[in-house]
C-alpha positions in Angstrom: -201.4 60.8 -49.5 -204.8 62.4 -50.3 -203.1 65.1 -52.4 -201.3 62.5 -54.5 -204.5 60.5 -55.0 -206.3 63.7 -56.0 -203.6 64.6 -58.5 -203.8 61.1 -60.1 -207.6 61.3 -60.1 -207.7 64.6 -62.0 -205.3 63.1 -64.6 -207.6 60.0 -65.0 -210.7 62.1 -65.4 -209.2 64.7 -67.7 -207.6 62.1 -70.0 -210.8 60.0 -69.9 -212.5 63.1 -71.3 -209.8 63.5 -73.9 -210.1 59.8 -74.9 -213.9 60.2 -75.2 -213.5 63.3 -77.4 -210.9 61.6 -79.6 -213.1 58.6 -80.0 -216.0 60.9 -80.9 -213.8 62.5 -83.6 -213.0 59.1 -85.0 -216.6 57.9 -85.1 -217.7 61.1 -86.9 -214.9 61.2 -89.4 -217.5 60.8 -92.2 -220.3 62.8 -90.8 -221.2 65.7 -93.1 -220.5 69.1 -91.5 -218.7 67.6 -88.5 -215.9 69.8 -87.0 -213.1 68.2 -85.2 -213.0 68.8 -81.4 -210.2 68.8 -78.9 -209.9 69.0 -75.2 -208.2 72.0 -73.7 -206.2 71.1 -70.5 -205.3 73.6 -67.8 -203.3 73.2 -64.6 -205.4 73.3 -61.4 -204.5 75.9 -58.8 -201.7 74.6 -56.6 -201.4 74.4 -52.8 -199.1 77.2 -51.5 -196.7 76.2 -48.7 -193.7 77.7 -47.1 -191.5 75.8 -49.4 -193.4 76.9 -52.5 -196.5 75.9 -54.5 -197.3 72.3 -54.8 -199.4 71.3 -57.9 -202.8 69.8 -57.5 -203.4 68.2 -60.9 -205.1 69.0 -64.2 -208.5 70.1 -65.3 -210.5 70.3 -68.6 -211.4 73.9 -69.2 -213.1 73.5 -72.6 -213.9 71.0 -75.4 -213.0 73.2 -78.4 -214.6 73.0 -81.8 -212.0 73.5 -84.5 -213.5 75.7 -87.1 -212.6 78.8 -89.1 -215.6 81.0 -89.9 -214.0 82.5 -92.9 -213.4 79.1 -94.5 -217.0 78.0 -93.5 -218.4 81.1 -95.3 -216.2 80.4 -98.3 -217.6 76.9 -98.6 -221.1 78.4 -98.5 -220.3 80.9 -101.3 -218.6 78.3 -103.5 -221.5 75.8 -102.8 -223.9 78.5 -104.0 -221.9 79.1 -107.2 -221.6 75.4 -107.8 -225.3 74.8 -107.3 -226.2 77.5 -109.8 -223.8 76.3 -112.4 -224.8 72.6 -111.9 -228.5 73.4 -112.5 -227.8 75.8 -115.4 -225.4 73.3 -117.2 -227.8 70.4 -116.7 -230.7 72.1 -118.3 -228.7 73.8 -121.0 -227.1 70.4 -121.9 -230.6 68.9 -122.2 -231.7 71.8 -124.4 -228.6 71.6 -126.6 -229.0 67.9 -127.2 -232.6 68.5 -128.2 -232.1 71.3 -130.6 -228.7 70.1 -132.0 -229.5 66.3 -132.3 -229.7 65.0 -135.8 -232.9 63.0 -135.0 -234.5 65.6 -132.8 -233.5 68.8 -134.6 -235.1 70.7 -137.5 -232.5 70.8 -140.1 -233.1 67.4 -141.7 -236.8 68.0 -142.0 -236.2 71.4 -143.6 -233.7 70.0 -146.1 -235.9 67.1 -147.0 -238.9 69.4 -147.6 -237.1 71.7 -150.0 -235.4 68.8 -151.7 -238.9 67.3 -152.4 -240.0 70.6 -153.9 -236.9 70.5 -156.2 -237.8 67.0 -157.2 -241.4 68.1 -157.9 -240.1 70.9 -160.1 -238.6 68.3 -162.4 -242.0 66.7 -163.0 -244.7 69.1 -161.8 -247.6 66.9 -163.0 -246.4 63.8 -161.1 -248.9 63.0 -158.3 -246.3 60.8 -156.4 -243.8 63.7 -156.4 -246.6 66.0 -155.1 -247.5 63.5 -152.4 -243.9 63.4 -151.3 -243.9 67.2 -150.9 -247.0 67.0 -148.7 -245.4 64.2 -146.7 -242.2 66.1 -146.1 -244.2 69.2 -145.3 -246.0 67.2 -142.6 -242.7 66.1 -141.2 -241.7 69.8 -140.9 -244.9 70.6 -139.1 -244.5 67.6 -136.8 -240.9 68.5 -136.0 -241.8 72.1 -135.1 -244.6 70.8 -132.9 -242.5 68.1 -131.3 -239.7 70.6 -130.6 -242.2 73.0 -129.1 -243.7 70.3 -127.0 -240.3 69.2 -125.7 -239.5 72.8 -124.8 -242.8 73.2 -123.0 -242.1 70.0 -121.1 -238.7 71.3 -120.1 -240.3 74.5 -119.0 -242.7 72.5 -116.8 -239.8 70.4 -115.4 -238.0 73.6 -114.5 -241.2 74.9 -112.7 -241.5 71.6 -110.8 -237.9 71.9 -109.7 -238.5 75.5 -108.6 -241.4 74.4 -106.5 -239.5 71.5 -104.9 -236.5 73.8 -104.3 -238.7 76.3 -102.5 -240.1 73.5 -100.3 -236.6 72.2 -99.6 -235.5 75.7 -98.7 -238.4 76.1 -96.3 -237.5 72.9 -94.5 -233.9 74.2 -94.1 -235.0 77.6 -92.9 -237.3 76.0 -90.3 -234.4 73.7 -89.1 -232.0 76.7 -88.9 -234.5 78.6 -86.8 -235.1 75.6 -84.5 -231.3 75.2 -84.1 -230.9 78.9 -83.3 -233.4 78.4 -80.4 -231.7 75.2 -79.2 -228.3 76.9 -79.2 -229.4 80.0 -77.4 -231.0 77.8 -74.7 -228.0 75.5 -74.4 -226.7 75.0 -70.7 -223.4 76.6 -70.1 -223.6 79.0 -73.0 -223.1 82.0 -70.7 -219.9 80.5 -69.5 -218.6 80.1 -73.0 -219.3 76.4 -73.3 -220.6 76.0 -76.9 -223.0 73.3 -78.0 -220.6 72.1 -80.7 -222.9 69.4 -82.2 -225.8 71.9 -82.6 -223.5 74.5 -84.2 -222.2 71.9 -86.6 -225.7 70.9 -87.6 -226.7 74.5 -88.1 -223.6 75.2 -90.3 -224.5 72.1 -92.4 -228.0 73.3 -92.8 -226.7 76.7 -93.9 -224.4 75.0 -96.4 -227.3 73.0 -97.8 -229.4 76.2 -98.1 -226.6 78.0 -99.9 -226.7 75.2 -102.5 -230.3 76.3 -103.2 -229.9 80.1 -103.1 -227.2 82.7 -102.3 -227.5 83.9 -98.7 -225.8 86.2 -96.2 -225.1 85.2 -92.6 -224.8 87.6 -89.6 -224.2 86.6 -86.0 -226.4 87.9 -83.3 -226.9 87.5 -79.5 -227.0 84.1 -77.9 -224.8 82.6 -80.6 -227.7 82.8 -83.0 -227.4 83.7 -86.7 -229.7 85.7 -88.9 -230.0 84.6 -92.5 -230.9 86.9 -95.4 -230.9 87.1 -99.2 -228.1 89.1 -100.8 -230.3 92.2 -100.9 -230.8 92.0 -97.1 -234.3 90.5 -97.1 -234.6 88.4 -94.0 -235.0 84.7 -94.2 -234.3 83.7 -90.6 -234.3 86.1 -87.6 -233.5 84.3 -84.4 -236.0 81.5 -84.1 -238.4 82.9 -86.7 -238.2 81.6 -90.3 -239.8 83.1 -93.4 -241.3 80.8 -96.1 -240.6 80.7 -99.8 -243.5 80.2 -102.2 -244.1 80.1 -106.0 -247.0 81.4 -108.0 -247.9 82.2 -111.6 -246.4 85.4 -112.9 -249.0 88.1 -113.3 -247.5 89.3 -116.6 -246.8 85.8 -118.1 -248.9 82.9 -116.6 -246.5 80.4 -118.2 -243.7 81.5 -115.8 -243.4 81.0 -112.0 -242.2 83.7 -109.7 -240.8 83.3 -106.2 -242.5 84.8 -103.2 -241.4 85.2 -99.5 -243.9 85.2 -96.7 -242.9 86.6 -93.3 -244.9 88.3 -90.6 -248.1 87.9 -92.5 -246.8 89.7 -95.5 -246.0 88.1 -98.9 -243.5 89.8 -101.2 -242.4 88.9 -104.7 -238.6 88.1 -104.5 -238.1 86.7 -108.0 -235.4 89.1 -109.0 -233.6 88.6 -105.6 -233.2 84.8 -106.2 -229.6 84.6 -107.3 -227.0 81.8 -107.0 -227.7 78.2 -106.0 -230.0 75.8 -107.8 -232.9 78.2 -107.8 -230.9 81.0 -109.3 -229.5 78.6 -111.9 -233.0 77.5 -112.9 -234.1 81.2 -113.2 -231.1 81.9 -115.3 -231.8 79.0 -117.6 -235.4 80.0 -118.1 -234.4 83.6 -118.9 -231.2 83.1 -120.8 -231.7 79.7 -122.5 -235.2 78.4 -122.6 -237.3 81.5 -123.3 -235.1 82.8 -126.1 -235.0 79.3 -127.7 -238.8 79.1 -127.7 -239.1 82.6 -129.2 -236.5 82.0 -131.9 -237.9 78.7 -132.8 -241.3 80.5 -133.3 -239.5 83.1 -135.4 -238.3 80.4 -137.8 -241.8 79.0 -137.9 -243.3 82.4 -138.7 -240.7 83.1 -141.3 -241.2 79.7 -143.0 -245.0 80.0 -142.9 -245.1 83.6 -144.2 -242.6 83.1 -147.0 -243.8 79.8 -148.3 -247.5 80.9 -148.0 -246.8 84.0 -150.0 -245.0 82.1 -152.8 -247.6 79.4 -152.8 -250.5 81.9 -153.0 -249.1 83.5 -156.1 -248.8 80.2 -157.9 -251.2 78.0 -159.9 -252.3 74.5 -158.9 -252.9 71.4 -161.0 -256.5 72.4 -161.7 -255.7 76.0 -162.8 -256.7 77.8 -159.6 -254.5 80.2 -157.6 -252.7 78.6 -154.7 -253.9 79.2 -151.2 -252.0 79.2 -147.9 -249.5 76.3 -147.7 -249.1 76.5 -143.9 -251.4 78.0 -141.2 -252.1 81.7 -141.7 -249.7 83.6 -139.4 -252.1 86.5 -139.3 -255.4 84.8 -138.6 -257.5 86.7 -136.0 -256.9 84.0 -133.4 -253.1 84.1 -134.0 -252.9 87.9 -133.8 -254.8 88.0 -130.5 -252.9 85.1 -129.0 -249.7 87.2 -129.1 -251.0 89.5 -126.4 -251.3 88.6 -122.7 -253.2 90.9 -120.3 -251.5 91.5 -117.0 -253.6 90.1 -114.2 -253.0 93.2 -112.1 -254.6 95.5 -114.7 -257.5 97.6 -113.5 -261.1 96.4 -114.1 -262.9 95.7 -116.4 -259.8 94.3 -118.3 -261.7 94.5 -121.6 -258.8 95.9 -123.7 -258.5 94.1 -127.0 -255.1 94.2 -128.6 -253.7 92.2 -131.5 -250.3 91.8 -133.0 -250.0 91.5 -136.8 -246.8 90.2 -138.4 -246.0 92.7 -141.2 -242.6 91.5 -142.3 -241.3 88.1 -141.1 -237.8 88.9 -142.4 -237.5 91.8 -139.9 -239.1 90.0 -137.0 -237.0 89.4 -133.9 -237.6 86.8 -131.3 -238.4 88.2 -127.9 -241.1 89.7 -125.7 -242.1 93.3 -125.0 -244.1 94.9 -122.3 -246.6 97.6 -123.4 -247.5 99.8 -120.4 -249.8 102.7 -120.4 -249.8 106.0 -118.4 -252.4 108.8 -118.6 -254.2 109.9 -121.8 -253.1 106.8 -123.7 -249.4 107.5 -123.4 -247.4 104.3 -123.7 -244.0 102.8 -123.5 -242.9 99.6 -125.2 -240.1 97.9 -123.1 -237.8 95.1 -124.3 -238.1 92.4 -121.7 -234.5 91.1 -122.4 -232.8 94.5 -122.0 -235.2 96.6 -120.1 -234.8 99.4 -122.7 -237.7 101.5 -123.9 -237.8 100.8 -127.7 -241.0 102.7 -128.6 -243.1 105.4 -126.9 -245.9 107.8 -127.7 -249.6 108.3 -127.4 -252.1 105.7 -128.6 -255.4 107.3 -129.7 -258.6 105.8 -128.2 -259.8 105.2 -131.7 -260.0 101.5 -132.5 -257.5 100.1 -135.1 -254.8 102.6 -134.0 -251.4 100.9 -134.3 -248.0 100.9 -132.8 -245.4 100.0 -135.5 -242.3 97.9 -134.8 -239.8 96.2 -137.1 -241.6 93.2 -138.4 -244.9 93.6 -136.5 -247.7 96.1 -135.5 -249.6 96.2 -132.3 -253.2 97.1 -133.0 -255.8 98.5 -130.6 -259.1 96.9 -131.4 -261.3 98.3 -128.7 -262.1 98.3 -125.0 -260.8 100.6 -122.2 -257.3 101.4 -121.3 -256.5 102.5 -117.7 -253.3 104.2 -116.5 -250.9 101.5 -115.3 -252.2 98.7 -117.5 -249.6 96.4 -118.9 -249.7 93.9 -121.7 -247.1 91.3 -122.7 -246.4 91.2 -126.4 -245.1 87.9 -127.8 -245.0 87.9 -131.6 -243.4 84.5 -132.0 -243.9 82.6 -128.7 -246.6 80.2 -129.8 -245.8 80.0 -133.5 -243.9 76.6 -133.4 -246.8 74.9 -131.6 -249.5 76.3 -133.8 -248.0 75.8 -137.3 -250.1 73.4 -139.4 -250.4 72.3 -143.0 -253.3 73.8 -145.0 -252.8 72.0 -148.3 -254.5 68.6 -148.2 -254.6 67.3 -151.8 -251.7 66.8 -154.3 -253.7 68.7 -156.9 -253.8 71.8 -154.7 -250.0 72.3 -154.7 -249.4 75.5 -156.8 -246.3 74.6 -158.6 -247.0 76.6 -161.8 -247.0 80.3 -162.4 -250.5 81.8 -163.2 -249.1 84.2 -165.9 -247.4 83.9 -169.2 -246.3 86.1 -172.0 -246.8 85.7 -175.7 -245.2 87.4 -178.6 -247.8 89.1 -180.8 -251.4 89.8 -179.9 -254.8 88.2 -180.1 -256.9 89.3 -183.1 -260.7 89.4 -183.4 -262.3 86.6 -185.5 -265.9 86.7 -184.3 -266.7 90.4 -184.8 -266.3 91.4 -181.2 -263.1 93.4 -180.7 -263.5 93.2 -177.0 -262.9 89.4 -177.1 -259.9 88.7 -179.5 -259.3 85.0 -179.8 -256.5 84.3 -182.4 -252.8 85.1 -181.6 -251.1 86.8 -184.5 -247.3 87.4 -184.4 -246.6 90.4 -186.7 -243.6 91.8 -184.7 -240.7 93.1 -186.8 -238.3 94.1 -184.1 -235.9 92.0 -182.0 -237.8 92.6 -178.7 -238.0 89.6 -176.4 -240.2 89.3 -173.3 -239.6 87.0 -170.4 -242.3 84.9 -168.7 -242.8 87.3 -165.9 -242.4 87.3 -162.1 -245.3 87.1 -159.8 -245.2 89.6 -156.9 -248.6 89.3 -155.3 -252.3 88.4 -155.9 -253.4 90.9 -153.2 -252.7 94.5 -152.7 -250.2 94.6 -149.8 -251.8 97.8 -148.5 -255.5 96.9 -148.6 -255.1 93.1 -148.6 -257.8 93.0 -151.3 -257.4 90.9 -154.4 -255.9 92.8 -157.3 -258.1 93.5 -160.3 -256.6 90.8 -162.4 -257.1 88.0 -159.9 -260.7 88.5 -158.9 -261.9 85.5 -161.0 -260.7 81.9 -161.1 -258.6 80.6 -164.0 -258.3 83.9 -165.8 -257.0 87.4 -165.7 -260.1 89.3 -165.0 -258.7 92.3 -166.9 -256.8 90.4 -169.4 -255.3 89.4 -171.7 -253.2 92.5 -171.5 -251.6 93.9 -174.6 -248.2 95.7 -174.7 -248.2 97.9 -177.7 -245.1 99.8 -179.0 -245.4 103.1 -180.8 -243.0 105.6 -182.4 -242.1 108.4 -180.0 -241.5 110.9 -182.9 -237.8 111.2 -182.0 -236.4 108.0 -183.3 -237.3 105.9 -180.3 -240.3 103.9 -179.2 -242.7 104.0 -176.3 -245.1 101.4 -175.1 -248.6 101.3 -173.6 -250.5 98.6 -171.9 -254.2 97.9 -172.5 -256.6 95.5 -170.8 -259.2 93.4 -172.5 -261.9 95.8 -171.7 -260.1 98.7 -173.3 -258.3 97.3 -176.3 -256.1 99.5 -178.4 -257.7 101.1 -181.5 -261.2 101.3 -179.9 -262.7 104.7 -179.3 -262.3 105.8 -175.7 -259.8 103.1 -174.8 -257.7 104.2 -171.8 -254.4 102.3 -171.3 -253.3 101.0 -167.9 -249.8 102.4 -168.7 -249.5 105.1 -171.4 -246.5 106.0 -173.5 -243.7 104.7 -171.2 -240.3 105.3 -172.9 -238.4 102.2 -173.9 -234.6 102.2 -173.7 -232.7 100.2 -176.2 -229.8 98.0 -175.1 -231.1 97.4 -171.6 -233.8 95.3 -170.0 -237.0 97.4 -169.5 -239.6 96.6 -166.9 -243.2 96.8 -167.9 -245.2 97.1 -164.7 -244.5 98.8 -161.4 -243.3 97.0 -158.3 -244.9 99.5 -156.0 -248.5 98.9 -154.8 -249.0 102.7 -154.6 -248.7 103.2 -158.4 -252.3 102.4 -159.1 -253.1 100.6 -162.3 -249.4 100.3 -163.1 -249.2 97.8 -160.3 -250.7 94.5 -161.4 -249.0 92.1 -158.9 -246.5 90.8 -161.5 -243.5 92.1 -163.4 -242.4 91.5 -167.0 -239.1 92.5 -168.6 -238.5 93.2 -172.3 -235.0 93.3 -173.9 -233.8 93.8 -177.4 -235.1 96.5 -179.8 -238.9 96.4 -180.5 -240.2 98.4 -183.4 -243.3 100.5 -183.6 -246.4 98.3 -184.1 -244.8 95.3 -182.2 -247.0 93.7 -179.6 -246.7 91.3 -176.7 -249.6 89.7 -174.8 -249.8 88.9 -171.1 -252.4 86.3 -170.2 -253.4 83.7 -167.6 -251.4 80.5 -167.9 -254.4 78.3 -168.9 -253.4 74.7 -169.3 -249.9 75.3 -167.9 -250.0 72.3 -165.7 -246.4 71.3 -166.8 -245.2 74.8 -165.8 -242.7 74.4 -162.9 -241.7 78.1 -162.3 -243.4 78.4 -159.0 -242.1 75.0 -157.8 -238.5 76.2 -158.6 -239.2 79.4 -156.6 -240.6 77.5 -153.7 -237.6 75.2 -153.7 -235.2 78.1 -153.9 -236.6 79.5 -150.6 -234.6 76.7 -148.9 -231.4 78.7 -149.5 -232.8 82.2 -149.9 -231.9 84.8 -147.3 -235.4 85.4 -145.9 -234.7 86.0 -142.2 -232.8 88.6 -140.1 -233.3 91.4 -142.6 -232.4 89.2 -145.6 -229.1 87.9 -144.2 -230.0 84.3 -143.3 -231.9 81.3 -144.7 -234.3 79.2 -142.6 -231.6 76.6 -142.0 -229.1 79.4 -141.0 -231.8 80.9 -138.7 -232.3 77.6 -137.0 -228.5 77.0 -136.9 -228.3 80.3 -135.1 -230.5 79.0 -132.3 -228.4 75.8 -132.0 -225.2 77.8 -132.0 -226.4 80.2 -129.4 -227.5 77.4 -127.1 -224.3 75.5 -127.8 -222.1 78.5 -126.9 -224.1 79.0 -123.7 -223.8 75.3 -122.9 -220.1 75.3 -123.5 -219.6 78.4 -121.3 -221.7 76.9 -118.6 -219.6 73.8 -118.7 -216.4 75.9 -118.2 -218.1 77.8 -115.4 -219.2 74.5 -113.8 -215.7 73.1 -114.0 -214.3 76.3 -112.4 -216.9 76.3 -109.7 -216.2 72.6 -108.9 -212.5 73.5 -108.6 -213.2 76.4 -106.3 -215.5 74.3 -104.1 -213.0 71.5 -103.9 -210.3 73.9 -102.8 -212.5 75.6 -100.2 -213.6 72.2 -98.8 -210.0 71.0 -98.6 -209.0 74.1 -96.8 -211.9 73.7 -94.3 -211.0 70.0 -93.9 -207.5 70.9 -93.1 -208.8 72.9 -90.1 -212.0 71.1 -89.2 -211.7 67.6 -90.7 -210.8 64.5 -88.8 -207.4 62.9 -89.6 -207.7 59.3 -88.5 -203.9 58.8 -88.3 -203.6 61.9 -86.1 -206.5 60.8 -83.9 -205.0 57.3 -83.5 -201.8 58.9 -82.3 -203.7 61.0 -79.8 -205.5 57.9 -78.5 -202.1 56.3 -77.7 -201.0 59.6 -76.1 -204.0 60.0 -73.9 -204.1 56.3 -73.1 -200.5 56.5 -71.8 -201.3 59.6 -69.8 -204.4 57.8 -68.4 -202.3 54.8 -67.4 -199.7 57.0 -65.8 -202.3 58.8 -63.8 -203.6 55.5 -62.6 -200.1 54.5 -61.6 -199.9 57.7 -59.5 -202.9 56.6 -57.6 -201.4 53.1 -57.2 -198.2 54.6 -55.8 -200.3 56.8 -53.4 -202.1 53.6 -52.3 -198.8 51.8 -51.7 -197.4 54.7 -49.7 -200.6 54.8 -47.6 -200.4 51.1 -46.9 -196.8 51.4 -45.8 -197.7 54.2 -43.5 -200.4 52.1 -41.9 -198.1 49.1 -41.4 -195.6 51.3 -39.5 -198.3 52.0 -36.8 -199.2 48.3 -36.3 
């Protein structure tokens, strides 16, 4: 009877364990990371008799955790990809909405500004129209600054997320290390009895860590796991965990870089942070935010430089030359702000470099690293591609320059040591520093400071050096246009040209264009200034005996600053057929307040191709930024959708193996309950048999 009772008892105890395990599965059906468990039954060793082996019941040999490591690893990898794409898409969408929004973008402000200039050109003396130009210009400045501020705020938000992500990763690494220790010290581990709940918890922590950064897992002794970055740098070794950190980048203090501290050593691991949320934030900063800031600055530089130049060569309502319209892009402060000294440079770190924008139409958005070797040898490296775009030897003499398309890097003094590095950012701060220099309506230079007259001034006061009456005695059909202003400064020396050294007059004018017979049936012309009028002994012309070609338009002055006196900063064109003795006069446009030539040229800049080597307008240049961000946002959305699909598939596959199916578990409950009841019935039968046996001896 004792054997029968023992058999029934093993059945009760074993199926009670099975019922407990099934109940545990049911109650943890919604627990993140929980893996379904099942009881493994085995027949107990039977009792051997002469008639054969008699069974002795059942036993529980293991409570097995149902998990497939390949599927678990696949979930981690897909979680890392999804975490990266989620962070990238979220930030790109925010950037896209900012730059492309009708209310927040730049296009409306630019269009309104140039439209106001066109309106002012229709009535250049109207103060209300001039005030509208200033108002719209202020709106452009405000929009640039607002966009720049929003981009800076987004950059700070990304940095905050990076810091929080590093802190979250540290907490997970510490938990994984603690779980490693607890698992290795678990009772029964040597006999193969795994602490299922602890392993589930560790796998869930690993999955959460993979959402932050891409990791590799390797199993080690004591059922522990080692965790590392993709390049093999250890994050968790046994029960020891490293710590992530963030700090300002030595080359660019506006950026954060990731560090890893382990064993008392701190390493920079910024380039090893891939995948997950942290990798997505790094990608956004490098591929989306930084290029947008640089390109927005490039538009600001191009707008300021182009409008400033056109405004400076105009004449305001009071007869003076126009000054800068927007902030000078090449002020000393602006030039020096474009260079950042690397914090790791050797002492005394007194190198003074400046970046001058030489041609805004050729300027590209981006950053370059200037690094020095021995004897002033340098390399200029494009930060975006890593390519060396310029190299050579920089003399120790101050004002030595390194020329690049659109800008020059100038050495102004100090010492340069081998290994020193400098970050060159020609456009990074331009959008935030743009400002409006014109304060009064009268200061808007909407007129041209030059004009041409047919004929020449004649002397009426006895002083041939100061002719004062215009006489038109021309006989030919020559016609002169009203001229085109090129510059009021020499582009090479940046000094005022001789004709513009005095206010409200041509200092060397009026200039007379005099035609003469060339002795071969044609004509030539010479140009004299007011101090060397024609017909006066010793008079030397600015331009002497230049041939005139009939039937085509002839230019009078040179367009090249290197041509000496032939370059006056403006250009006139003469057509028709002048005759010997004909004269034209070039003078300052005194009283020309109703002149709108410069206003029209300023307004025309709105559609002129002044960027990207003369292939894009300002609006198109800005649209290029919006388009680039839009394309990246669309691609990131497609990648996000794909990553969500992959993650859903891998999670479903894992759930098919490890997930709890409540219907299946309910069926198992009935099965184990029936087996439990039957085992109890075996004991009841044994008891009845034992009672019968006792009664037979009474």
